C-alpha positions as CSV (number, residue, x, y, z in Angstrom):
1,M,-1.6,36.6,-4.9
2,I,-4.1,36.4,-7.8
3,E,-2.9,39.8,-9.2
4,A,0.7,38.6,-9.1
5,L,-0.3,35.4,-10.9
6,I,-2.1,37.3,-13.6
7,I,0.8,39.7,-14.1
8,G,3.2,36.8,-14.4
9,I,1.0,35.0,-17.0
10,L,0.8,38.2,-19.1
11,E,4.5,38.9,-18.8
12,Q,5.5,35.4,-20.0
13,G,2.6,35.2,-22.4
14,F,3.7,38.4,-24.3
15,I,7.4,37.3,-24.3
16,Y,6.6,33.9,-25.7
17,G,3.9,35.4,-27.9
18,I,6.7,37.1,-29.9
19,M,8.2,33.6,-30.3
20,A,4.8,32.1,-31.3
21,M,4.5,34.7,-34.1
22,G,7.8,33.4,-35.5
23,V,6.5,29.8,-35.3
24,Y,3.3,30.9,-37.0
25,I,5.3,31.9,-40.1
26,T,7.0,28.6,-40.5
27,Y,4.2,26.3,-39.3
28,T,1.2,27.9,-40.9
29,I,2.5,30.1,-43.7
30,L,5.5,28.1,-45.0
31,D,4.3,24.7,-43.8
32,F,7.9,24.2,-42.7
33,P,8.5,22.2,-39.4
34,D,11.4,24.3,-38.2
35,L,13.0,22.7,-35.1
36,S,15.8,25.3,-35.2
37,V,13.5,27.4,-33.0
38,D,14.8,25.4,-30.0
39,G,18.2,26.7,-30.8
40,T,17.5,30.3,-31.8
41,F,15.5,31.1,-28.6
42,P,18.6,30.5,-26.4
43,L,20.7,32.2,-29.2
44,G,18.8,35.4,-28.5
45,I,19.4,34.9,-24.8
46,A,23.1,34.3,-25.3
47,V,23.7,37.4,-27.6
48,C,21.7,39.7,-25.3
49,F,23.4,38.3,-22.2
50,V,26.9,38.9,-23.4
51,M,26.1,42.4,-24.7
52,I,24.5,43.5,-21.4
53,R,27.3,41.9,-19.4
54,N,29.8,44.0,-21.4
55,G,27.8,47.2,-20.6
56,L,26.2,47.7,-24.1
57,N,22.8,49.3,-24.6
58,P,20.0,46.8,-23.8
59,W,17.8,48.0,-26.6
60,L,20.6,47.5,-29.0
61,A,20.9,44.0,-27.6
62,L,17.4,43.3,-28.8
63,L,18.2,44.3,-32.3
64,A,21.4,42.3,-32.3
65,A,19.5,39.2,-31.1
66,F,17.0,39.6,-33.9
67,A,19.9,39.8,-36.4
68,A,21.6,36.7,-35.0
69,G,18.4,34.7,-35.1
70,S,17.8,35.9,-38.7
71,L,21.3,34.7,-39.6
72,A,20.6,31.3,-38.1
73,G,17.3,31.1,-40.0
74,M,19.1,31.9,-43.2
75,F,21.4,28.9,-42.7
76,T,18.3,26.7,-42.1
77,G,16.9,28.0,-45.4
78,I,20.1,27.5,-47.3
79,F,20.4,23.9,-46.1
80,N,16.9,23.3,-47.4
81,V,16.8,25.4,-50.6
82,K,20.4,25.2,-51.8
83,L,21.6,21.9,-50.4
84,K,18.3,20.1,-50.8
85,I,18.2,18.7,-47.3
86,R,14.8,17.8,-45.9
87,N,13.1,20.6,-43.9
88,L,12.9,18.6,-40.7
89,L,16.5,17.6,-40.8
90,C,17.6,21.2,-41.6
91,G,16.1,22.4,-38.4
92,I,17.7,19.6,-36.4
93,L,21.1,20.5,-37.9
94,T,20.8,24.2,-37.1
95,M,19.5,23.5,-33.6
96,T,22.4,21.1,-32.9
97,A,25.0,23.5,-34.2
98,L,23.5,26.4,-32.1
99,Y,23.8,24.4,-28.9
100,S,27.6,24.6,-29.2
101,I,27.5,28.1,-30.6
102,N,25.4,29.4,-27.7
103,Y,27.7,27.7,-25.2
104,S,30.7,29.4,-26.9
105,I,29.1,32.8,-26.9
106,V,28.6,32.9,-23.1
107,G,31.5,30.6,-22.2
108,K,29.5,28.4,-19.8
109,A,26.3,26.4,-19.7
110,S,24.6,28.8,-17.4
111,D,25.2,32.2,-15.9
112,F,23.4,35.2,-14.3
113,L,23.5,38.9,-14.8
114,S,24.4,41.0,-11.8
115,M,21.6,43.1,-10.3
116,E,23.6,46.3,-11.3
117,S,23.3,45.4,-15.0
118,T,21.3,47.8,-17.1
119,T,18.2,46.2,-18.9
120,I,15.3,47.6,-20.8
121,F,13.3,47.5,-17.5
122,T,15.8,49.5,-15.5
123,T,16.1,52.1,-18.3
124,T,12.3,52.6,-18.3
125,A,11.9,52.4,-14.5
126,A,12.1,56.2,-14.1
127,F,9.1,56.6,-16.4
128,F,6.9,54.6,-14.1
129,G,8.1,56.1,-10.8
130,E,7.7,54.3,-7.5
131,G,4.0,54.3,-7.1
132,H,1.4,51.5,-7.9
133,L,2.1,51.8,-11.6
134,A,5.7,50.5,-11.0
135,L,4.2,47.1,-10.2
136,Y,3.0,46.9,-13.9
137,S,6.2,48.3,-15.4
138,K,7.6,45.0,-16.7
139,V,4.3,43.8,-18.3
140,I,3.8,47.2,-19.9
141,V,7.3,47.3,-21.5
142,I,7.0,43.7,-22.7
143,F,3.5,44.4,-24.1
144,V,4.9,47.4,-26.0
145,I,7.7,45.3,-27.5
146,A,5.3,42.5,-28.4
147,M,2.9,45.0,-30.1
148,I,5.7,46.6,-32.1
149,A,6.8,43.2,-33.3
150,K,3.2,42.3,-34.1
151,L,2.4,45.5,-36.0
152,V,5.6,45.4,-38.0
153,L,4.9,41.7,-39.0
154,D,1.3,42.7,-39.9
155,W,2.6,45.5,-42.1
156,Y,5.1,43.2,-43.7
157,L,2.6,40.5,-44.6
158,R,0.6,43.2,-46.4
159,T,3.5,44.2,-48.6
160,K,4.4,42.5,-52.0
161,S,7.1,40.5,-50.3
162,G,4.7,39.4,-47.6
163,F,2.1,38.3,-50.2
164,L,4.8,36.2,-51.9
165,L,5.7,34.7,-48.5
166,R,2.1,33.7,-47.9
167,S,1.9,32.3,-51.4
168,V,4.9,30.0,-51.1
169,G,3.2,27.8,-48.6
170,D,-0.1,27.6,-50.4
171,N,0.8,27.9,-54.1
172,E,4.5,27.8,-55.0
173,G,3.6,27.7,-58.7
174,L,2.0,31.2,-58.4
175,V,5.3,32.6,-57.1
176,I,7.1,31.1,-60.1
177,T,4.6,32.6,-62.5
178,L,5.3,36.0,-60.9
179,A,8.9,35.6,-61.9
180,Q,10.0,35.2,-58.3
181,N,12.3,32.5,-56.7
182,P,10.2,30.6,-54.1
183,G,13.5,29.3,-52.5
184,T,14.6,32.9,-51.8
185,I,11.2,33.8,-50.4
186,K,11.3,30.7,-48.1
187,I,14.8,31.8,-46.8
188,I,13.4,35.2,-46.1
189,G,10.5,33.7,-44.2
190,L,12.8,31.5,-42.1
191,M,15.0,34.5,-41.3
192,I,12.0,36.6,-40.1
193,S,10.7,33.7,-38.1
194,N,13.9,32.9,-36.3
195,G,14.6,36.6,-35.8
196,L,11.3,36.9,-33.9
197,V,12.1,33.8,-31.8
198,S,15.6,35.2,-31.0
199,L,14.1,38.6,-30.1
200,A,11.8,36.8,-27.7
201,G,14.8,35.1,-26.2
202,A,16.5,38.5,-25.7
203,V,13.5,39.9,-23.9
204,Y,13.3,36.8,-21.8
205,C,17.1,37.2,-20.9
206,Q,16.5,40.7,-19.6
207,Y,13.3,39.6,-17.8
208,G,14.9,36.7,-16.0
209,R,18.5,38.0,-15.9
210,A,19.9,34.5,-16.7
211,F,21.3,32.3,-19.4
212,N,20.9,28.6,-19.7
213,V,22.1,26.7,-22.8
214,G,19.2,24.3,-22.5
215,S,16.5,27.0,-22.1
216,G,15.2,26.5,-25.6
217,T,14.1,22.9,-25.0
218,G,10.4,22.5,-25.9
219,T,10.1,26.0,-27.4
220,V,8.8,24.8,-30.7
221,V,6.1,22.6,-29.0
222,M,5.1,25.6,-26.9
223,G,4.9,27.8,-30.0
224,L,2.9,25.3,-32.0
225,A,0.4,24.9,-29.2
226,A,-0.1,28.7,-29.0
227,V,-0.5,28.9,-32.8
228,I,-3.1,26.1,-32.8
229,I,-5.0,27.6,-29.9
230,G,-4.9,31.0,-31.6
231,L,-6.1,29.7,-34.9
232,T,-8.8,27.4,-33.4
233,V,-10.2,29.6,-30.7
234,F,-9.6,33.2,-31.8
235,K,-9.8,32.9,-35.6
236,K,-13.6,33.2,-35.4
237,I,-13.4,36.7,-33.9
238,K,-13.3,38.7,-37.2
239,F,-11.8,41.9,-36.0
240,L,-8.8,40.1,-34.6
241,R,-5.8,39.6,-36.8
242,V,-4.2,36.1,-36.8
243,T,-1.0,37.5,-35.1
244,T,-3.2,38.8,-32.3
245,G,-4.9,35.4,-32.0
246,V,-1.5,33.7,-31.8
247,I,-0.4,36.0,-28.9
248,F,-3.7,35.3,-27.1
249,G,-3.1,31.6,-27.7
250,M,0.2,31.9,-25.9
251,I,-1.4,33.7,-23.0
252,V,-4.0,31.0,-22.7
253,Y,-1.3,28.3,-22.9
254,K,0.7,30.0,-20.1
255,A,-2.4,30.5,-18.0
256,C,-3.1,26.7,-18.2
257,I,0.5,25.9,-17.1
258,S,0.5,28.5,-14.3
259,I,-2.9,27.4,-12.9
260,A,-1.7,23.8,-12.9
261,L,1.5,24.7,-11.0
262,S,-0.6,26.8,-8.6
263,A,-2.9,23.9,-8.0
264,G,0.0,21.7,-6.9
265,L,1.6,20.3,-10.0
266,R,5.2,19.6,-9.4
267,S,7.7,21.6,-11.5
268,Q,9.3,18.5,-12.8
269,D,6.0,17.4,-14.3
270,T,5.7,20.6,-16.4
271,N,6.9,18.8,-19.6
272,L,4.3,16.1,-19.1
273,M,1.6,18.9,-18.7
274,I,2.9,20.6,-21.8
275,T,2.6,17.3,-23.8
276,I,-0.9,16.6,-22.5
277,L,-2.0,20.2,-23.3
278,F,-0.5,20.0,-26.8
279,I,-2.2,16.7,-27.6
280,A,-5.5,18.2,-26.3
281,T,-5.0,21.2,-28.5
282,L,-4.3,19.0,-31.6
283,M,-7.5,17.0,-30.8
284,I,-9.6,20.1,-30.5
285,N,-8.1,21.5,-33.8
286,E,-8.8,18.2,-35.5
287,F,-12.4,18.2,-34.3
288,V,-13.0,21.7,-35.5
289,L,-11.5,20.8,-39.0
290,K,-13.8,17.7,-39.2
291,K,-16.8,19.8,-38.3
292,K,-16.0,22.4,-41.0
293,K,-15.6,19.6,-43.6
294,A,-18.9,18.1,-42.6
295,G,-20.6,21.5,-42.9
296,V,-19.1,22.0,-46.4
297,K,-20.4,18.6,-47.5
298,R,-23.9,19.4,-46.3
299,D,-23.9,22.7,-48.1
300,A,-22.8,20.9,-51.3
């Protein structure tokens, strides 16, 4: 029972950890409250669902979902940079449009994949055999995908383009002095962010074998909570990269929800639990920031 609970926490923690890395880019690096995340997560599910239902390669479906999410993120960026619409409203517009788009892609509000459908988990099942290792096959596959996404993102953030992306949120003037367009960099950041969120949705689709047009509700809150937990709790561990801390933050978040449900919390009260946990996370983060400021004043 405990083993199954831990495996379930890790599986969902790594899936949503990919999404949290996308939220980290907008929330922390770009300082952009991107609500389109609530639409791009089910977009990834929808694209992946239709491709698998039509018999296409499930690994190719992951790439297609990332591309679709990147395209949605591009439109959010264009609304903000080119049309000068406020960032919060840009995300709302994209999220609202994606609700209809996701419905149109699948053709109904909810649907399920048949058990005969090929997924990334069925294609790798032969590698794990039928022994005890097969029990951990899903979590291993999800972990590998999450680590690949994390390592690629870490690599990108160390490139010149990644440096410019990190500079846009902190010092836009520096980007301009380097003869670069901060608006273009912001659009790239939103594309990468929403691409990761959509990729997480595609993995979740193959994990749960289902599509629901409302499955993205609360995704951005979940991602923000994981980012804040990761930056508050795990940032002090010097050998851990921020992206690793964000993934760990999501695992902690999912563990809290799973333990609460196991302790008797009703499933319909999950959103209330998420809100309380998010508020508690913000309070802890605020306390840590005040403590740091007080320490700086004493040193001065």
